[in-house]
VOLO-198332 format. One record per atom (N, C-alpha, C, O): x, y, z; residue in one letter; atom name. Coordinates in Angstrom, 3 decimals, m for minus. Layout:
! residues N
        x        y        z code site
        X        Y        Z    A   CA
...
//
This chain:
! residues 89
        x        y        z code site
    6.192    5.971  m11.058    M    N
    5.511    5.633   m9.834    M   CA
    4.887    6.884   m9.258    M    C
    5.496    7.954   m9.257    M    O
    3.693    6.746   m8.779    L    N
    2.935    7.835   m8.197    L   CA
    2.760    7.531   m6.721    L    C
    1.987    6.642   m6.364    L    O
    3.468    8.256   m5.851    V    N
    3.385    7.998   m4.421    V   CA
    2.425    8.986   m3.790    V    C
    2.544   10.196   m3.982    V    O
    1.483    8.467   m3.044    I    N
    0.538    9.323   m2.341    I   CA
    1.054    9.625   m0.941    I    C
    1.079   10.784   m0.527    I    O
    1.462    8.600   m0.212    E    N
    1.864    8.780    1.182    E   CA
    2.629    7.580    1.682    E    C
    2.340    6.446    1.300    E    O
    3.616    7.827    2.545    V    N
    4.312    6.768    3.277    V   CA
    4.322    7.180    4.736    V    C
    4.708    8.302    5.065    V    O
    3.903    6.285    5.608    Q    N
    3.869    6.563    7.050    Q   CA
    4.533    5.413    7.793    Q    C
    4.142    4.259    7.622    Q    O
    5.535    5.717    8.616    W    N
    6.200    4.687    9.420    W   CA
    5.484    4.559   10.750    W    C
    5.183    5.560   11.400    W    O
    5.211    3.321   11.157    L    N
    4.506    3.053   12.410    L   CA
    5.278    2.057   13.260    L    C
    5.956    1.175   12.733    L    O
    5.173    2.198   14.573    A    N
    5.734    1.214   15.496    A   CA
    4.808   m0.001   15.527    A    C
    3.585    0.143   15.548    A    O
    5.400   m1.202   15.529    V    N
    4.634   m2.451   15.577    V   CA
    5.277   m3.406   16.571    V    C
    6.409   m3.200   17.011    V    O
    4.547   m4.441   16.914    R    N
    5.073   m5.498   17.779    R   CA
    5.576   m6.650   16.915    R    C
    4.967   m6.973   15.895    R    O
    6.676   m7.265   17.316    P    N
    7.204   m8.399   16.554    P   CA
    6.213   m9.569   16.526    P    C
    5.438   m9.770   17.460    P    O
    6.260  m10.325   15.438    A    N
    5.466  m11.548   15.278    A   CA
    3.988  m11.335   15.612    A    C
    3.373  m12.142   16.310    A    O
    3.436  m10.242   15.103    T    N
    2.042   m9.890   15.379    T   CA
    1.306   m9.698   14.064    T    C
    1.851   m9.139   13.112    T    O
    0.078  m10.160   14.017    R    N
   m0.746  m10.026   12.808    R   CA
   m1.436   m8.661   12.815    R    C
   m2.006   m8.239   13.821    R    O
   m1.369   m7.984   11.668    Y    N
   m2.015   m6.693   11.471    Y   CA
   m2.817   m6.727   10.173    Y    C
   m2.636   m7.607    9.331    Y    O
   m3.697   m5.758   10.038    E    N
   m4.407   m5.592    8.776    E   CA
   m4.287   m4.133    8.359    E    C
   m4.612   m3.229    9.129    E    O
   m3.821   m3.912    7.139    V    N
   m3.795   m2.574    6.570    V   CA
   m5.092   m2.447    5.763    V    C
   m5.457   m3.336    4.994    V    O
   m5.773   m1.317    5.962    R    N
   m7.077   m1.145    5.332    R   CA
   m7.269    0.329    5.009    R    C
   m6.860    1.205    5.771    R    O
   m7.896    0.587    3.869    G    N
   m8.151    1.967    3.479    G   CA
   m9.062    2.031    2.273    G    C
   m9.634    1.026    1.850    G    O
   m9.187    3.218    1.732    W    N
  m10.041    3.467    0.572    W   CA
   m9.188    4.087   m0.518    W    C
   m8.382    4.976   m0.243    W    O
   m9.355    3.628   m1.758    I    N
   m8.616    4.163   m2.901    I   CA
   m9.618    4.515   m3.998    I    C
  m10.564    3.774   m4.266    I    O
   m9.382    5.653   m4.615    R    N
  m10.144    6.060   m5.799    R   CA
   m9.139    6.241   m6.927    R    C
   m8.052    6.770   m6.698    R    O
   m9.479    5.811   m8.144    T    N
   m8.538    5.923   m9.255    T   CA
   m9.171    6.628  m10.453    T    C
  m10.384    6.595  m10.663    T    O
   m8.295    7.264  m11.224    E    N
   m8.723    7.894  m12.477    E   CA
   m7.677    7.611  m13.538    E    C
   m6.549    8.099  m13.465    E    O
   m8.062    6.820  m14.521    E    N
   m7.213    6.489  m15.663    E   CA
   m5.856    5.928  m15.255    E    C
   m4.830    6.305  m15.820    E    O
   m5.850    5.030  m14.277    I    N
   m4.603    4.378  m13.864    I   CA
   m4.256    3.297  m14.883    I    C
   m5.051    2.391  m15.136    I    O
   m3.075    3.399  m15.458    A    N
   m2.547    2.394  m16.378    A   CA
   m1.200    1.942  m15.829    A    C
   m0.413    2.770  m15.370    A    O
   m0.929    0.665  m15.868    G    N
    0.310    0.112  m15.318    G   CA
   m0.039   m0.929  m14.272    G    C
   m1.036   m1.640  m14.401    G    O
    0.789   m1.021  m13.227    E    N
    0.575   m2.042  m12.205    E   CA
   m0.583   m1.727  m11.269    E    C
   m1.109   m2.637  m10.627    E    O
   m0.994   m0.478  m11.171    G    N
   m2.168   m0.138  m10.392    G   CA
   m1.881    0.502   m9.046    G    C
   m0.743    0.534   m8.577    G    O
   m2.946    1.010   m8.437    A    N
   m2.868    1.671   m7.135    A   CA
   m3.066    0.645   m6.027    A    C
   m3.940   m0.218   m6.116    A    O
   m2.240    0.746   m4.974    V    N
   m2.284   m0.212   m3.872    V   CA
   m2.090    0.486   m2.529    V    C
   m1.645    1.632   m2.458    V    O
   m2.431   m0.226   m1.485    L    N
   m2.085    0.103   m0.111    L   CA
   m1.181   m1.032    0.335    L    C
   m1.550   m2.200    0.215    L    O
   m0.001   m0.705    0.848    A    N
    0.988   m1.748    1.144    A   CA
    1.594   m1.543    2.526    A    C
    1.503   m0.463    3.111    A    O
    2.212   m2.599    3.032    A    N
    2.890   m2.555    4.330    A   CA
    4.233   m3.242    4.208    A    C
    4.340   m4.299    3.586    A    O
    5.263   m2.648    4.801    G    N
    6.548   m3.316    4.875    G   CA
    7.609   m2.820    3.929    G    C
    8.712   m3.366    3.917    G    O
    7.327   m1.819    3.142    G    N
    8.336   m1.293    2.226    G   CA
    9.516   m0.700    2.968    G    C
    9.413   m0.357    4.145    G    O
   10.633   m0.583    2.275    T    N
   11.845   m0.053    2.899    T   CA
   12.035    1.436    2.650    T    C
   12.876    2.061    3.296    T    O
   11.274    2.017    1.731    S    N
   11.386    3.450    1.444    S   CA
   10.157    3.894    0.674    S    C
    9.268    3.092    0.387    S    O
   10.113    5.201    0.334    H    N
    8.977    5.701   m0.451    H   CA
    8.996    5.175   m1.884    H    C
    8.024    5.347   m2.619    H    O
   10.106    4.528   m2.289    L    N
   10.195    3.952   m3.634    L   CA
    9.903    2.455   m3.645    L    C
    9.813    1.851   m4.714    L    O
    9.755    1.851   m2.466    D    N
    9.553    0.404   m2.378    D   CA
    8.354    0.096   m1.497    D    C
    8.453    0.170   m0.272    D    O
    7.213   m0.252   m2.104    P    N
    6.035   m0.541   m1.287    P   CA
    6.080   m1.881   m0.575    P    C
    5.230   m2.137    0.278    P    O
    7.035   m2.748   m0.890    G    N
    7.099   m4.060   m0.256    G   CA
    6.151   m5.050   m0.917    G    C
    5.379   m4.695   m1.807    G    O
    6.223   m6.282   m0.471    A    N
    5.440   m7.357   m1.078    A   CA
    4.042   m7.491   m0.479    A    C
    3.140   m8.024   m1.126    A    O
    3.858   m7.015    0.740    E    N
    2.557   m7.123    1.403    E   CA
    1.670   m5.982    0.917    E    C
    1.823   m4.842    1.355    E    O
    0.738   m6.293    0.006    R    N
   m0.080   m5.224   m0.553    R   CA
   m1.460   m5.708   m0.938    R    C
   m1.696   m6.901   m1.129    R    O
   m2.368   m4.750   m1.047    T    N
   m3.728   m5.045   m1.484    T   CA
   m3.723   m5.373   m2.968    T    C
   m2.770   m5.029   m3.668    T    O
   m4.757   m6.025   m3.461    P    N
   m4.861   m6.214   m4.907    P   CA
   m4.883   m4.839   m5.594    P    C
   m5.543   m3.922   m5.105    P    O
   m4.177   m4.686   m6.713    P    N
   m4.096   m3.380   m7.377    P   CA
   m5.407   m2.972   m8.048    P    C
   m6.170   m3.807   m8.534    P    O
   m5.639   m1.662   m8.055    L    N
   m6.783   m1.083   m8.756    L   CA
   m6.266   m0.331   m9.969    L    C
   m5.319    0.448   m9.856    L    O
   m6.873   m0.552  m11.130    A    N
   m6.471    0.133  m12.358    A   CA
   m7.701    0.737  m13.014    A    C
   m8.832    0.488  m12.598    A    O
   m7.462    1.532  m14.041    G    N
   m8.570    2.171  m14.736    G   CA
   m9.148    3.307  m13.910    G    C
   m8.417    4.009  m13.211    G    O
  m10.456    3.485  m13.991    T    N
  m11.150    4.521  m13.236    T   CA
  m12.166    3.839  m12.328    T    C
  m12.995    3.053  m12.786    T    O
  m12.091    4.150  m11.039    S    N
  m13.025    3.546  m10.086    S   CA
  m13.387    4.569   m9.019    S    C
  m12.603    5.463   m8.703    S    O
  m14.582    4.423   m8.474    G    N
  m14.978    5.235   m7.329    G   CA
  m14.230    4.763   m6.095    G    C
  m13.380    3.877   m6.183    G    O
  m14.540    5.344   m4.952    W    N
  m13.877    4.947   m3.710    W   CA
  m14.124    3.460   m3.456    W    C
  m15.266    3.007   m3.390    W    O
  m13.026    2.711   m3.315    T    N
  m13.076    1.268   m3.142    T   CA
  m12.309    0.896   m1.880    T    C
  m11.153    1.285   m1.714    T    O
  m12.953    0.139   m0.986    E    N
  m12.246   m0.297    0.218    E   CA
  m11.275   m1.415   m0.146    E    C
  m11.629   m2.348   m0.868    E    O
  m10.045   m1.312    0.361    V    N
   m9.018   m2.332    0.144    V   CA
   m8.458   m2.735    1.498    V    C
   m8.424   m1.933    2.431    V    O
   m8.016   m3.991    1.599    R    N
   m7.431   m4.464    2.856    R   CA
   m6.487   m5.625    2.593    R    C
   m6.641   m6.374    1.629    R    O
   m5.500   m5.753    3.482    H    N
   m4.540   m6.859    3.366    H   CA
   m3.980   m7.158    4.756    H    C
   m3.499   m6.256    5.442    H    O
   m4.042   m8.418    5.167    A    N
   m3.493   m8.852    6.454    A   CA
   m2.036   m9.280    6.269    A    C
   m1.665   m9.847    5.242    A    O
   m1.221   m8.996    7.288    F    N
    0.184   m9.396    7.258    F   CA
    0.653   m9.639    8.684    F    C
    0.040   m9.158    9.638    F    O
    1.738  m10.384    8.825    T    N
    2.345  m10.652   10.126    T   CA
    3.762  m10.104   10.137    T    C
    4.536  m10.347    9.211    T    O
    4.100   m9.370   11.181    T    N
    5.442   m8.802   11.285    T   CA
    6.455   m9.907   11.582    T    C
    6.114  m10.958   12.125    T    O
    7.706   m9.641   11.212    D    N
    8.792  m10.581   11.477    D   CA
    9.070  m10.652   12.979    D    C
    8.631   m9.791   13.742    D    O
    9.794  m11.677   13.388    A    N
   10.084  m11.909   14.807    A   CA
   10.864  m10.773   15.459    A    C
   10.763  m10.573   16.670    A    O
   11.637  m10.030   14.679    D    N
   12.432   m8.929   15.240    D   CA
   11.990   m7.556   14.725    D    C
   12.695   m6.568   14.931    D    O
   10.866   m7.484   14.076    Q    N
   10.408   m6.233   13.451    Q   CA
    9.776   m5.295   14.478    Q    C
    8.944   m5.710   15.285    Q    O
   10.182   m4.025   14.435    R    N
    9.666   m3.016   15.362    R   CA
    8.961   m1.856   14.659    R    C
    8.237   m1.093   15.298    R    O
    9.170   m1.720   13.346    T    N
    8.516   m0.659   12.579    T   CA
    8.032   m1.220   11.247    T    C
    8.531   m2.239   10.769    T    O
    7.065   m0.548   10.662    V    N
    6.569   m0.926    9.341    V   CA
    6.203    0.356    8.599    V    C
    5.700    1.308    9.194    V    O
    6.459    0.367    7.303    A    N
    6.047    1.486    6.458    A   CA
    4.698    1.142    5.849    A    C
    4.546    0.092    5.225    A    O
    3.728    2.012    6.026    I    N
    2.437    1.875    5.360    I   CA
    2.487    2.797    4.151    I    C
    2.730    3.996    4.288    I    O
    2.262    2.247    2.988    W    N
    2.522    2.918    1.713    W   CA
    1.256    2.950    0.894    W    C
    0.607    1.918    0.719    W    O
    0.890    4.110    0.389    A    N
   m0.262    4.232   m0.510    A   CA
    0.204    4.900   m1.789    A    C
    0.811    5.970   m1.748    A    O
   m0.075    4.276   m2.926    G    N
    0.345    4.869   m4.183    G   CA
    0.078    3.949   m5.353    G    C
   m0.583    2.919   m5.220    G    O
    0.600    4.337   m6.495    A    N
    0.440    3.557   m7.708    A   CA
    1.812    3.119   m8.189    A    C
    2.696    3.951   m8.400    A    O
    1.992    1.825   m8.361    V    N
    3.284    1.234   m8.707    V   CA
    3.475    1.240  m10.224    V    C
    2.648    0.714  m10.969    V    O
    4.583    1.844  m10.667    R    N
    4.926    1.885  m12.093    R   CA
    3.678    2.127  m12.940    R    C
    3.353    1.340  m13.828    R    O
    2.993    3.216  m12.654    S    N
    1.704    3.536  m13.299    S   CA
    1.615    4.995  m13.656    S    C
    2.369    5.828  m13.153    S    O
    0.673    5.292  m14.541    T    N
    0.302    6.674  m14.830    T   CA
   m1.163    6.843  m14.471    T    C
   m1.897    5.861  m14.356    T    O
   m1.584    8.068  m14.296    G    N
   m2.952    8.339  m13.901    G   CA
   m2.977    8.993  m12.534    G    C
   m1.958    9.485  m12.050    G    O
   m4.155    8.995  m11.911    T    N
   m4.320    9.637  m10.614    T   CA
   m4.962    8.671   m9.637    T    C
   m5.906    7.959   m9.979    T    O
   m4.437    8.654   m8.408    A    N
   m5.017    7.848   m7.343    A   CA
   m5.144    8.719   m6.091    A    C
   m4.276    9.535   m5.783    A    O
   m6.251    8.515   m5.387    W    N
   m6.460    9.213   m4.117    W   CA
   m6.625    8.187   m3.029    W    C
   m6.814    8.546   m1.866    W    O
//
């Protein structure tokens, strides 16, 4: 796994958010590079994620909408490549 960044943010319970960003890839093989929300650590991006990017691509905008749980106060925003080799920015 190739982790680029994990950032914890304060959120409001039961609120809809959109995670959005830009990803560039070079020779990504495996599950691909994603932007995700809701992971529990830098090793777990969670299920809420953008469609994965693989291979080599220029800067590509990615986005994914999600709703926080009724008691959720924080969320991890995760950028990286899941079980992959290669480079992602």
